[in-house]
C-alpha positions in Angstrom: 0.1 0.3 0.0 1.5 3.3 -0.8 2.3 5.3 2.0 0.0 9.0 2.7 1.2 11.7 0.9 3.0 13.9 3.5 1.2 17.2 4.4 2.5 20.7 3.1 4.9 22.1 5.7 3.5 24.6 7.6 0.6 25.0 6.2 0.8 25.6 2.6 -1.2 23.8 0.1 -0.3 22.4 -3.4 -2.8 22.9 -6.1 -3.7 19.6 -7.3 -4.6 19.5 -11.2 -8.4 19.6 -11.7 -9.9 15.9 -13.2 -8.5 15.6 -16.8 -12.0 14.2 -18.0 -13.8 16.8 -16.8 -11.3 19.3 -18.2 -11.5 17.6 -21.9 -15.1 17.9 -21.5 -15.2 21.4 -20.9 -12.4 22.7 -22.8 -13.9 20.8 -25.8 -17.4 22.4 -24.9 -15.8 25.8 -25.4 -14.9 25.2 -29.1 -17.8 23.7 -29.8 -20.0 26.7 -28.9 -17.3 29.0 -30.7 -18.3 26.9 -33.9 -21.7 26.8 -33.3 -22.5 29.6 -31.4 -21.4 31.9 -34.6 -24.0 30.0 -37.2 -26.8 31.5 -35.1 -26.1 35.4 -36.6 -26.2 33.8 -40.0 -29.1 35.1 -42.6 -28.2 38.5 -41.5 -26.4 39.6 -44.9 -27.7 43.3 -45.6 -26.8 44.1 -41.1 -23.7 42.6 -42.2 -22.5 44.9 -44.8 -23.9 48.5 -43.5 -21.9 47.9 -40.5 -18.9 47.1 -42.7 -19.2 50.5 -44.5 -19.8 51.5 -41.1 -16.6 50.2 -39.8 -14.5 51.2 -42.9 -15.3 54.8 -42.7 -14.5 54.8 -39.1 -11.5 53.6 -40.0 -10.7 55.8 -42.3 -11.8 58.8 -40.0 -9.0 57.3 -37.8 -6.5 58.2 -40.0 -5.5 54.1 -38.9 -3.3 52.4 -42.1 -5.2 51.3 -44.7 -5.9 46.5 -44.8 -4.3 46.8 -48.4 -1.4 47.7 -47.2 0.0 45.0 -45.5 -2.3 42.9 -47.9 -0.1 44.2 -50.9 3.1 43.0 -48.7 1.8 39.5 -48.9 0.9 39.8 -52.3 4.4 40.1 -53.6 5.1 37.0 -52.9 3.4 33.3 -53.4 4.9 32.0 -50.7 4.2 34.7 -48.1 0.7 34.5 -49.4 0.3 30.9 -49.2 2.8 30.7 -45.2 -0.2 33.6 -44.4 -3.8 31.7 -45.5 -2.0 28.6 -44.1 -1.1 30.3 -40.4 -4.7 31.2 -40.7 -6.4 27.7 -41.3 -4.7 26.3 -39.5 -2.9 27.9 -35.8 -5.9 29.1 -34.3 -7.1 26.4 -33.1 -3.9 23.8 -32.4 -2.0 26.7 -30.9 -4.4 27.4 -27.9 -5.0 23.7 -27.2 -1.1 23.3 -26.7 -1.3 25.8 -24.5 -4.0 24.7 -22.3 -2.3 21.7 -22.3 1.1 22.8 -21.3 -0.6 25.0 -18.6 -2.7 21.9 -17.2 0.3 19.6 -16.9 3.1 22.0 -15.9 0.8 25.1 -14.6 -2.4 24.0 -13.0 -3.1 27.1 -11.3 -2.3 29.6 -14.2 -4.3 26.6 -16.2 -7.4 27.6 -14.2 -7.3 31.2 -14.9 -6.3 30.7 -18.4 -8.9 28.3 -19.2 -11.3 30.7 -17.5 -10.3 34.1 -19.4 -10.8 32.3 -22.9 -14.1 30.9 -21.6 -15.0 34.7 -20.7 -13.7 36.4 -24.2 -15.5 33.6 -26.2 -18.6 33.8 -24.7 -18.4 38.1 -24.7 -17.0 37.9 -28.5 -20.1 35.4 -29.2 -22.6 38.9 -27.8 -21.0 40.7 -30.3 -21.3 38.7 -33.1 -25.1 38.0 -32.1 -25.6 42.1 -32.4 -23.3 43.1 -34.6 -22.9 40.6 -37.6 -19.6 42.3 -40.0 -19.2 41.2 -43.2 -15.0 41.0 -43.6 -13.0 43.2 -45.3 -12.6 40.7 -47.9 -16.2 41.0 -49.0 -15.9 45.0 -48.8 -16.2 46.6 -52.9 -15.3 49.7 -51.3 -12.3 48.1 -50.0 -10.9 46.6 -53.1 -8.9 44.0 -50.9 -8.6 40.1 -52.4 -10.4 37.0 -50.6 -6.9 35.5 -50.6 -8.1 32.1 -49.2 -10.1 31.4 -52.4 -7.5 32.8 -55.1 -4.6 31.4 -53.6 -5.4 28.9 -50.8 -6.0 27.0 -48.4 -9.4 28.8 -47.0 -11.0 27.3 -44.3 -14.6 29.1 -45.4 -17.1 28.4 -48.6 -17.2 30.5 -51.5 -20.4 31.8 -50.5 -21.2 33.0 -47.3 -25.0 31.6 -47.9 -23.6 28.3 -49.0 -21.4 28.2 -45.9 -22.7 25.3 -43.5 -19.5 24.9 -41.1 -19.3 28.9 -40.6 -20.7 32.1 -40.3 -18.3 34.5 -42.5 -20.6 37.7 -40.9 -18.8 37.2 -37.7 -15.3 39.7 -38.0 -15.7 41.6 -34.6 -14.1 40.9 -32.5 -11.4 39.0 -33.7 -11.6 35.5 -31.7 -7.9 34.6 -33.6 -6.6 37.8 -32.3 -8.1 37.6 -28.8 -6.7 34.0 -28.1 -3.6 34.1 -29.6 -2.7 37.8 -27.2 -4.6 35.4 -24.3 -1.7 32.8 -25.5 1.2 35.1 -25.3 -0.1 37.4 -22.2 -0.7 33.5 -20.4 3.1 31.8 -20.9 4.5 35.9 -20.2 2.9 35.3 -16.8 3.6 31.6 -16.3 6.8 31.3 -17.1 9.8 33.2 -15.9 12.3 32.7 -18.8 14.0 36.6 -20.0 12.7 35.4 -23.7 9.2 34.7 -22.6 8.7 39.1 -24.0 9.1 37.0 -27.7 5.2 35.3 -27.3 4.1 38.4 -28.5 5.2 37.6 -31.3 2.4 35.7 -32.1 -0.5 37.7 -31.5 1.6 39.9 -33.9 1.9 37.8 -36.4 -1.7 36.6 -36.3 -2.8 40.5 -36.7 -0.6 41.2 -39.8 -2.2 37.8 -41.1 -5.7 38.3 -40.7 -5.9 42.4 -41.9 -3.1 40.7 -44.9 -5.7 37.8 -46.0 -8.6 40.2 -45.5 -10.5 38.6 -42.9 -10.5 41.1 -40.3 -10.0 44.9 -40.0 -7.3 46.6 -37.4 -10.6 47.5 -35.3 -11.7 43.4 -35.1 -8.2 43.3 -33.2 -9.0 46.7 -31.2 -12.2 45.2 -29.7 -11.1 41.7 -29.2 -7.8 43.6 -26.7 -10.3 45.6 -25.6 -12.8 42.9 -24.6 -9.8 40.5 -22.7 -8.4 43.4 -21.0 -12.1 43.6 -19.0 -11.4 39.4 -18.9 -8.5 40.4 -17.5 -9.8 42.6 -14.7 -12.1 40.5 -13.4 -10.7 37.3 -13.6 -8.1 37.4 -10.2 -4.3 36.4 -11.7 -3.0 33.5 -10.0 -0.7 34.5 -6.6 3.0 33.7 -6.9 2.6 32.1 -3.4 0.0 29.8 -4.6 2.1 27.0 -5.5 1.7 24.2 -8.0 2.5 20.5 -8.6 6.3 21.5 -10.5 6.3 24.5 -8.3 8.1 23.8 -4.2 5.4 24.9 -1.8 6.0 27.8 -0.1 4.9 28.8 3.7 1.9 30.5 3.9 2.7 33.0 6.5 -0.3 34.8 9.1 0.2 37.6 6.4 0.3 36.2 3.0 -3.1 33.8 4.4 -5.6 36.3 3.6 -3.5 36.8 0.2 -3.8 33.1 -0.7 -8.1 32.7 0.1 -8.3 35.9 -2.4 -6.2 34.0 -4.9 -8.4 31.3 -5.0 -11.8 32.3 -4.2 
């Protein structure tokens, strides 16, 4: 019979990983809601294009650089445009899943925080998708942009929004491609201590260039996603460093630290 686990020294408590099956179901549900929830706003074609005109005009009023400037740089090379399309089509879900898996295995406390944040920003984004359908710039005639996915491939969307039964093409704002990528970068920066950890910000930066350059999103789609994530992170408490994980040494909880620990796990 295995010996009982040694109690934590001086009242310190190790944060255990949540049950794996439960987490698999929760994360699978998050991805399912993301995919199915976007389908709820299909059929709002006229409203989506009216909103797209408003967004385009608002960006020009703000003197934001045209999305076409990024696309022109990509279109200068067949290799670059294929890489951008492939990145858009294949990196989004796997990178987020790998992030959650790594946190679950190595940083359980940070995993719970990140999973809650991702669920919250996804739910907030779906509300915006439902209330503000938006055609992407690749569909907007005045933008004069190329649908790089359809022209050069690969693409994740059907040839026409009406015939696309797998995704809602009128859910451009906010961009969860950018919102999730930014959360991945922030999560890894917070959960690690390497001096190189700030390089993770290259992931959302590259994602931003890809979503704009492929004409799948406006600049404002990324800005709204960042604002939503900022609001989520203001509400979802960061894990406290005195709260230990399965891979970190236990730290005694002194009387001065006890209230902070209670607040961190509340």
